[in-house]
N, C-alpha and C positions, 0 to 999 in steps of 0.2 A: 769846755772845750771840745766836747762830741755832740753830734746832733743827730736825729732820727732821719731817715731817707726823705721824708716828707721836707724836711727843712732845710737840707742839702742842697747846694747850687751844681751846676754841670761839672763843676771843676774837683768835685769833693773826692776822699781818697776813703775806703772804709777802712777803719780801725777796730771792727769788733763783727765777729760772726757767732750764729747761734744756730744750732742744728743744720750745718752748712750753708745759711742765710745770711746776707749783709743787713747788719742790724744798726749800727753806728759810724758816724761819718766825720771826718774833719775838713776843711779846704785844704787844698793843697799847700798854699800860702802859709795857712796856721801850722801844719805839719813841718814845714821846711823852719818856720821861725821857732817851735817848740824843741826842735832837733839842735838848732843853733844855741839855744837857750841853755839847754842841758847840759852842754859841752863848755858854755862857760861858767854856771852857776851850780849850784846846788839845790835839785828842782826835788819836791816831796809831794807826790800826788796825794790828796785828800778828798776821801769820798766817803758817803753814806753806802754805797755796794758793800756788799758779802766780800769775802775773800774770793769766792769762787767766782761771783760776778765781775769783780776788779780784774781776775787772772783771763778772762775772757777778753783784755782789751788789749791792743797791741798799739800802746801810744808811742810814739816818735819820741826817741831820747831812751829807751830802754838799753840795759837793764837798769832798774833803780834800786840802790843801797837801801832806802827806806819808803815805805809808802804805808799810809793812814787807811783804814778800810774801816766800814761797821761804824761810820760815824765816830771813829775815834775808841773803838771797842776793841781792834786789834792794830796793832802795827807790826808791818811785813820788814822782817830784816834779810835783804836777799831772798826774797819770796816768801819766806817761812813766817808765818804768825810767831811772835815773842810771847812763850808761853808765861814767862815771869809777870809781864804787862797785864796780859789777861787775868792771871791768878788774882793779882792784886785789885784789879778794876770789881771782878766779880764778888770780891768780898765787900768791896765799898757799898755795890748797888745793892747785896742781900742786906747791909746793914742800915741802908740810909731809908727804907721804906717797905714800900709793897713788893712781895716777889714777880717772877716773871710769871708764874701759874696763875697768882691771884688778878694780874693785871688781864690774862689773856682772857680767865674766865668772868670778868667782870666786863670785858669789852665783846666778847662772844653774845653777850646776852643784851647787848644794845645795839648789833649790828642784823640784817636782815639781806636776802639775797635782791632784794629790790633797789638796792644801791652800791653792795659791796660784790666785785666781780670778783676777788681773789682776798685770802687771807694767809700772809706769810710771817713766819719769825727768822729774822736774820742772825745767823751764826750762835743760835740761843742766847740770844742778848735782848732782843726787842721784836715786837710785832709790828707789822705794816699792813696797809688795806690798801689795795687797786680799787677805784672806786667808779662810779660815774658820775661826773661833776652834775651833770642836768637833772640826776635824781637825787642828789646828796642832798638831805634837809638841812636847811639853813643852820637848824638850832645844834645839830650833832657835833660837831667839832666843837663849839666855845663849852659845852655841857658836859663832852669829853674831857676836854683840858681842865676844866673848873673839877673834877672827879681825880684826875692825876694829880695837880700840882701839890696837893697836902700830902699827898704819899709818896712823894719821891721822884715824880714820873712828869713828863709833860706831853703835849699833841700837837703836831702843826701838820700843815698841808703843804705839799709840793707838786704841782699838777694834779695827775690823778691818783698819787700816793698819799695817804695819812699815815704819819710814823708817830709810835708812842715811844717816848724814850726817856729812859731814867735821866737823872740830872746829871748822875756823875759820868754819864758817858757823853763826850763831847771832842770835837775834832782840836779844839784849841788845846786842849790838856796834852791829847798825843803828839801835837806838833811840838810844844814846849818840851817832853819828852825827847823827842828825835833832836833838836835843837843841843840839848844838853849832852847828848851822847855824841853830838859831832863836836861838840867845844872840848869833851872831856877827851876825845881822841885826838885831838889838833886839827881835825881835817876842817874846823869853822872856828875863824877869829872871834874871839870874846865878845865884841863891837859889831859882829857882822849884823846888818840888817835884814829883817824879814818882813818879805813883801806876801798878800796874799790876795784871792781872788775866791769869789763865791756868789750863788744868786738865791739860794734858798734860807728862811729862817734858822735852819739848822748849822749856818755857815756864820751867822750873825757875831758869835762870841771870839772865833777864830779871826773873823775881818777886825773887831774891835781890838783884839791884843797884837795885831801886828803893826810894824812901825808905819806901814802906809798899806793901804788896801784898794781894791777895785771891784764893782759889781757892775754886769752888763744891765743897759735899760730894758730887761724883761724879768721875769720870775718872781718869785714870793715876795722878795726885798723890794721889788719895786712896788709892786701891788700893796705891799705895806709902807711906801713911802718912807722905806729905813734909812739912815745915815748917821754918819759919826764923824768929827771932826778930822779922823785920818783919811777920809773915805772920797773916791772919785769913781763917778758914774760914766760909762762909755755912752759916746753919741749915738754910736749904731745898737740895734738890738738885733735880737737873731744870730744865726750861724756867723754874720759879719763882726759881731763883738770879741769872737774868739780871736780874731787878728789883730783888734784893737786891743784887748788885753794884753797879747802878746807883746804887741810895740810897747806898750805902756812899761812892762815889766824889764825889758832890754834896755829902756832909756832911762828909768830908773837906777838898774845896774849900773850904768857908765855915768852917773851922777856923784859928785862929790862927796864924801860924809857931811851931812848936815843941812844939805840943800833938800827942799820939798819936792816932791812929785805932782803936787796938786794938778797943776796944770799943764802936763806933761802933752805936747801934741795936740791932737782933735779931742781928746777926752774933756769933759766938763767938769767943773768942781761941784760936789753934790751938797754943797753949804747951802743951797740955796732953799734946801729942806729947813724945816723948824725942830722936829723931833732928834734929840741926841742921846737918847735911853739906851742903856745897856741892852735890852732886849726888845724885838721886835714889838711895837704896839699893833693890837688886831683890831681891824676895821672892818670884819665880815661881821 
């Protein structure tokens, strides 16, 4: 939904500031459509950003009852991290493989200033790197991922960032928990449909678990040629895809139960692809 200044068009509106400077943008049309969607349906923002990074954004449609941050590591309830969710997740991460300290130590032994610009730990949960893509050794990511997998972690790249993620930390699990809470409280009907959008490998499980999903014609999942039977791909790439995604959401919301949204509007079906595996295949 949000893009950098360089990707924004002349009608873009700023939705994020950092140190007084404009950082992230939406088109004016996308901002209007997100506001309208949030007034008619339950919208749950889901992001790999930390709690602090997410709270910098002023998305149209706020305030949100629930939001998912830190790739599912935190569920925000009225803006506050849910301690019960995080405590249980931390315990599961500790029991499932290598600790964060062990992963950080091994990662530090494999990187150098020649291709890594920043090393960060997100909400005391997982590390990520900001890299120079042109200087990144081609063997680094597959070799690092191969070390992580048997230890309960995985590695993936999204743009200039390389995330090292505990397998237990996943947006789809947090979204499922939010859906359970909304159903239990009566705010959501038990048969309510779930639709999702995302563009990175860390979004794949969330897209796969939705009743219907959409991704833009750009990003890591496009590079991986990832698809699934419930998936639609936009016809536009870049910031224009955000408007198309929101149009698709709204048209899906208006569909009678049981109708497929696979070819709503101008979006095109992703079934032209051949891969339907649960995890993105790596072609780097």
